[in-house]
SERO-553620 format. One record per residue (C-alpha): residue number from 1; x, y, z; residue in one letter. Coordinates in steps of 0.25 Angstrom, whole numbers, plus 5000, padded with zeros to 4 digits. Layout:
<bamars>
  pos     X     Y     Z  code
  NUM     X     Y     Z     A
...
</bamars>
This chain:
<bamars>
  pos     X     Y     Z  code
    1  4843  5244  5419     M
    2  4848  5228  5417     G
    3  4862  5224  5419     K
    4  4866  5223  5403     M
    5  4859  5235  5398     K
    6  4866  5243  5410     F
    7  4880  5238  5405     I
    8  4877  5241  5391     C
    9  4873  5255  5395     T
   10  4885  5257  5403     V
   11  4894  5251  5393     I
   12  4888  5261  5382     A
   13  4891  5272  5392     G
   14  4905  5268  5395     G
   15  4909  5264  5381     A
   16  4902  5274  5372     A
   17  4914  5283  5370     V
   18  4912  5286  5355     G
   19  4907  5282  5342     V
   20  4920  5282  5334     F
   21  4928  5269  5331     W
   22  4940  5275  5337     A
   23  4934  5273  5351     F
   24  4931  5258  5349     W
   25  4942  5254  5357     G
   26  4938  5263  5369     K
   27  4924  5258  5368     K
   28  4928  5243  5368     I
   29  4936  5245  5380     K
   30  4926  5252  5388     M
   31  4915  5242  5384     L
   32  4924  5231  5389     S
   33  4927  5238  5402     A
   34  4912  5241  5404     S
   35  4908  5227  5402     L
   36  4918  5222  5411     N
   37  4913  5232  5422     S
   38  4899  5226  5422     F
   39  4904  5212  5425     K
   40  4897  5208  5439     D
   41  4911  5208  5446     E
   42  4914  5222  5441     N
   43  4901  5229  5444     L
   44  4905  5234  5458     A
   45  4918  5241  5452     H
   46  4910  5246  5440     T
   47  4899  5253  5447     F
   48  4910  5260  5457     Q
   49  4920  5264  5445     H
   50  4910  5268  5433     T
   51  4917  5282  5431     P
   52  4931  5273  5429     E
   53  4924  5264  5419     I
   54  4914  5272  5411     Q
   55  4915  5287  5406     P
   56  4908  5297  5415     T
   57  4905  5311  5417     R
   58  4908  5316  5431     K
   59  4897  5324  5439     I
   60  4904  5333  5450     S
   61  4899  5334  5463     R
   62  4897  5347  5470     G
   63  4905  5354  5481     E
   64  4895  5352  5493     N
   65  4893  5337  5497     V
   66  4881  5333  5505     Y
   67  4886  5323  5516     Q
   68  4877  5313  5521     F
   69  4879  5309  5537     L
   70  4883  5296  5539     K
   71  4881  5286  5551     E
   72  4886  5272  5553     N
   73  4881  5261  5544     N
   74  4868  5256  5549     V
   75  4865  5241  5548     T
   76  4856  5239  5536     L
   77  4843  5232  5537     A
   78  4844  5217  5539     E
   79  4837  5215  5526     G
   80  4824  5216  5518     F
   81  4813  5208  5512     Q
   82  4810  5206  5497     Y
   83  4800  5196  5492     E
   84  4800  5188  5505     G
   85  4815  5187  5505     K
   86  4824  5193  5516     F
   87  4837  5200  5510     Y
   88  4848  5203  5520     P
   89  4852  5217  5518     S
   90  4868  5214  5518     E
   91  4866  5202  5509     K
   92  4857  5210  5499     F
   93  4867  5221  5498     M
   94  4878  5210  5495     E
   95  4870  5203  5485     D
   96  4867  5215  5477     T
   97  4881  5219  5477     K
   98  4880  5232  5484     T
   99  4892  5241  5482     S
  100  4887  5252  5491     A
  101  4876  5256  5500     M
  102  4871  5269  5506     L
  103  4860  5272  5516     V
  104  4856  5286  5519     I
  105  4845  5291  5529     K
  106  4842  5305  5532     D
  107  4855  5309  5526     D
  108  4863  5300  5535     I
  109  4871  5288  5528     I
  110  4867  5276  5536     R
  111  4873  5265  5528     Y
  112  4885  5266  5518     E
  113  4893  5254  5512     K
  114  4901  5252  5501     Y
  115  4905  5239  5493     F
  116  4915  5235  5483     F
  117  4925  5245  5486     G
  118  4916  5257  5485     G
  119  4916  5269  5494     N
  120  4909  5283  5496     E
  121  4917  5288  5484     D
  122  4913  5277  5475     T
  123  4904  5281  5463     L
  124  4894  5270  5460     F
  125  4887  5269  5447     S
  126  4873  5273  5447     S
  127  4868  5263  5435     N
  128  4853  5267  5434     S
  129  4852  5275  5447     M
  130  4858  5286  5437     G
  131  4844  5287  5431     K
  132  4839  5294  5444     S
  133  4850  5305  5442     F
  134  4845  5307  5428     V
  135  4831  5309  5433     S
  136  4837  5319  5444     A
  137  4843  5327  5432     L
  138  4831  5327  5424     M
  139  4824  5333  5436     G
  140  4834  5344  5436     I
  141  4833  5346  5421     A
  142  4818  5347  5422     V
  143  4819  5357  5434     S
  144  4829  5366  5427     E
  145  4820  5366  5414     G
  146  4830  5359  5405     Y
  147  4819  5348  5404     V
  148  4805  5355  5403     G
  149  4797  5343  5409     S
  150  4798  5328  5411     V
  151  4786  5328  5402     E
  152  4794  5333  5390     E
  153  4798  5323  5379     P
  154  4811  5318  5378     I
  155  4812  5322  5363     G
  156  4813  5336  5367     K
  157  4826  5334  5373     Y
  158  4832  5323  5365     I
  159  4833  5326  5350     P
  160  4835  5311  5347     E
  161  4821  5308  5351     F
  162  4814  5319  5342     V
  163  4805  5311  5332     G
  164  4806  5297  5339     T
  165  4796  5290  5348     E
  166  4804  5295  5360     L
  167  4802  5310  5357     E
  168  4790  5312  5366     N
  169  4793  5302  5378     I
  170  4792  5312  5390     P
  171  4804  5314  5399     V
  172  4797  5308  5411     R
  173  4794  5295  5404     A
  174  4809  5293  5403     C
  175  4811  5297  5418     L
  176  4800  5287  5422     Q
  177  4805  5276  5412     M
  178  4792  5276  5405     A
  179  4797  5282  5392     S
  180  4792  5270  5383     G
  181  4804  5269  5375     I
  182  4806  5256  5368     N
  183  4818  5252  5375     F
  184  4820  5239  5383     N
  185  4831  5241  5394     E
  186  4835  5227  5393     E
  187  4836  5224  5379     K
  188  4839  5238  5373     D
  189  4850  5244  5382     M
  190  4861  5236  5376     S
  191  4858  5242  5362     G
  192  4856  5256  5367     F
  193  4869  5254  5374     S
  194  4877  5249  5363     M
  195  4871  5260  5353     R
  196  4876  5272  5363     T
  197  4889  5264  5365     L
  198  4891  5266  5350     M
  199  4890  5281  5351     G
  200  4875  5282  5348     R
  201  4869  5293  5357     P
  202  4859  5288  5367     A
  203  4848  5296  5363     M
  204  4849  5291  5348     K
  205  4848  5277  5352     V
  206  4836  5279  5361     I
  207  4829  5287  5350     S
  208  4828  5275  5343     K
  209  4819  5268  5353     Y
  210  4804  5269  5351     G
  211  4792  5269  5361     I
  212  4788  5256  5366     Q
  213  4776  5262  5373     E
  214  4771  5277  5377     E
  215  4779  5284  5389     P
  216  4773  5281  5402     Y
  217  4767  5269  5398     T
  218  4777  5259  5405     Y
  219  4790  5261  5414     R
  220  4801  5254  5407     R
  221  4815  5256  5413     Y
  222  4824  5261  5401     L
  223  4837  5267  5404     S
  224  4836  5275  5390     I
  225  4826  5284  5397     N
  226  4836  5289  5407     T
  227  4846  5291  5395     E
  228  4835  5300  5388     I
  229  4833  5308  5402     L
  230  4848  5309  5402     G
  231  4848  5315  5388     Q
  232  4836  5324  5391     V
  233  4844  5330  5402     I
  234  4856  5332  5394     K
  235  4850  5338  5382     N
  236  4840  5347  5391     A
  237  4851  5352  5400     T
  238  4863  5353  5390     G
  239  4871  5345  5401     C
  240  4876  5331  5403     G
  241  4870  5323  5414     L
  242  4883  5323  5422     A
  243  4884  5339  5421     E
  244  4869  5341  5424     Y
  245  4870  5331  5436     M
  246  4883  5338  5441     E
  247  4877  5352  5441     E
  248  4862  5349  5445     K
  249  4863  5338  5454     L
  250  4877  5333  5458     W
  251  4883  5345  5463     K
  252  4870  5349  5471     K
  253  4866  5337  5480     I
  254  4879  5336  5488     G
  255  4886  5324  5480     T
  256  4900  5320  5486     D
  257  4906  5314  5473     H
  258  4906  5316  5459     D
  259  4898  5307  5451     A
  260  4900  5302  5436     Y
  261  4891  5298  5425     W
  262  4894  5287  5414     T
  263  4894  5292  5400     L
  264  4888  5286  5387     S
  265  4893  5292  5375     N
  266  4899  5304  5382     G
  267  4886  5306  5389     T
  268  4879  5303  5403     E
  269  4873  5289  5404     L
  270  4859  5294  5410     A
  271  4854  5280  5412     M
  272  4864  5276  5423     G
  273  4878  5282  5423     G
  274  4881  5288  5436     L
  275  4892  5285  5446     S
  276  4889  5291  5460     V
  277  4894  5289  5475     S
  278  4884  5282  5484     L
  279  4883  5295  5493     R
  280  4880  5303  5481     D
  281  4869  5294  5475     Y
  282  4863  5296  5489     A
  283  4864  5311  5488     R
  284  4857  5311  5475     F
  285  4846  5301  5482     A
  286  4845  5313  5493     R
  287  4842  5322  5484     L
  288  4829  5315  5479     Y
  289  4827  5311  5494     L
  290  4826  5326  5497     N
  291  4817  5329  5485     E
  292  4827  5334  5476     G
  293  4833  5345  5487     S
  294  4847  5345  5491     Y
  295  4851  5355  5502     N
  296  4838  5363  5500     G
  297  4840  5365  5485     K
  298  4831  5358  5476     Q
  299  4840  5350  5466     I
  300  4829  5342  5460     L
  301  4815  5347  5460     P
  302  4807  5341  5471     R
  303  4796  5337  5461     E
  304  4806  5330  5452     W
  305  4809  5320  5463     V
  306  4795  5318  5466     K
  307  4792  5315  5452     D
  308  4803  5306  5451     S
  309  4798  5296  5460     M
  310  4784  5297  5456     D
  311  4779  5283  5451     I
  312  4764  5285  5450     S
  313  4763  5283  5436     A
  314  4759  5268  5433     E
  315  4773  5265  5425     Y
  316  4781  5271  5436     S
  317  4775  5263  5448     R
  318  4782  5250  5454     P
  319  4778  5237  5445     G
  320  4774  5245  5434     S
  321  4773  5237  5420     N
  322  4773  5225  5429     Y
  323  4788  5224  5426     D
  324  4797  5219  5436     A
  325  4808  5231  5433     Y
  326  4797  5241  5437     N
  327  4795  5235  5451     A
  328  4799  5249  5456     I
  329  4794  5262  5453     G
  330  4800  5272  5444     Y
  331  4799  5287  5444     G
  332  4809  5297  5437     Y
  333  4821  5287  5436     Q
  334  4819  5284  5451     W
  335  4814  5270  5456     W
  336  4802  5271  5466     V
  337  4799  5258  5474     P
  338  4785  5255  5479     E
  339  4783  5260  5493     G
  340  4779  5272  5501     G
  341  4792  5278  5506     Q
  342  4795  5286  5493     G
  343  4808  5277  5489     E
  344  4815  5279  5476     F
  345  4828  5273  5470     M
  346  4838  5274  5459     A
  347  4841  5261  5454     I
  348  4854  5256  5446     G
  349  4858  5243  5439     V
  350  4867  5233  5447     Y
  351  4860  5238  5460     G
  352  4862  5253  5462     Q
  353  4852  5260  5471     W
  354  4848  5273  5477     I
  355  4836  5271  5486     Y
  356  4829  5283  5492     V
  357  4818  5282  5503     N
  358  4813  5296  5506     P
  359  4803  5292  5518     S
  360  4815  5286  5525     R
  361  4826  5297  5520     Q
  362  4834  5285  5516     V
  363  4844  5284  5504     I
  364  4850  5271  5500     I
  365  4861  5270  5489     V
  366  4865  5256  5485     K
  367  4875  5252  5474     T
  368  4878  5239  5469     S
  369  4885  5230  5459     A
  370  4875  5219  5458     D
  371  4874  5211  5445     P
  372  4860  5205  5449     D
  373  4852  5219  5449     F
  374  4843  5213  5440     M
  375  4838  5202  5449     S
  376  4824  5200  5453     K
  377  4818  5210  5463     G
  378  4832  5217  5464     Y
  379  4826  5232  5465     E
  380  4815  5228  5475     L
  381  4824  5221  5484     K
  382  4833  5233  5485     H
  383  4821  5242  5488     V
  384  4818  5233  5499     E
  385  4833  5232  5504     F
  386  4832  5248  5504     F
  387  4819  5249  5512     R
  388  4825  5239  5522     A
  389  4838  5248  5523     V
  390  4829  5261  5525     V
  391  4821  5253  5536     D
  392  4834  5249  5543     G
  393  4839  5262  5545     I
  394  4826  5270  5547     S
</bamars>
């Protein structure tokens, strides 16, 4: 998700508090605060204090916390190579405005460092890393029978789509960002956000977009796909995303902190609105590292975890569509780079990362406040950085 469209989305989420004229003063005040919070110099503070800036819904943790063992910080790899150039690790972290980084191997914290005033208790904005959490909730909803199958049409669960071109798009096509919806992430997000800001329900707005191509033809990253997935889960289960996540996931994987989900028009912003502590991001990653199991109990179906990383379809593979934005493969709301180690990632704008390397049993969480996250090679540089970190501690 690009910078301006993400700002518009968050503004819509934070500012859309009603449709009546009586609320305009509050809207304008919140709009001004949101715009100010996304100035480059304010990003670090914004991404560590989102629940204080935007309306949110709490996701309570459970009683039993899973505690990682911890050793003294290791020295990170000296650096990494990318396209024939050497990037020193410490300089790369500084240049990408890293706000925190955590490296865990074999359930032992090997490196943990916070910047810009953060600490273990700080809740960091997920931005689009939140999409991977929505994927997990969809997996649970399917396993519980609320959603019959990912092959079912989204119109079965979203009444606003009945009779439109979107009605028969399969759930799986939205999971894989291959829905074919006629929406441009760069050009159309601001309009979408403004309509929802004015109080129009997101699904009614999305229902007006047609089909650009048949599902599974191309992979085009559209955040509205995740909004659709979120609505399918809400309508199928009868629960809000925060409620469903609290009951089915957050209280079951040993999290140490409550999390918060940003609201848009009173409902959870599925495309990227979570605030989570660094170690709790790692606990979520650990669930996937362990094939959906926690303490011997299957929280996520093992098959769902496997399917989530399947990039065998032509449109899912790295480099599909000959598009620079598709340099990394894409599964069920997870990014999958080329390589033989089974790596997968959650990625959010401004430099938010969960990196998992199953073959080396490593989890890396890196949060940032980087206004240059759209620079050329940004994501692939991070992949090489993470690989160097893994090699350095293994």
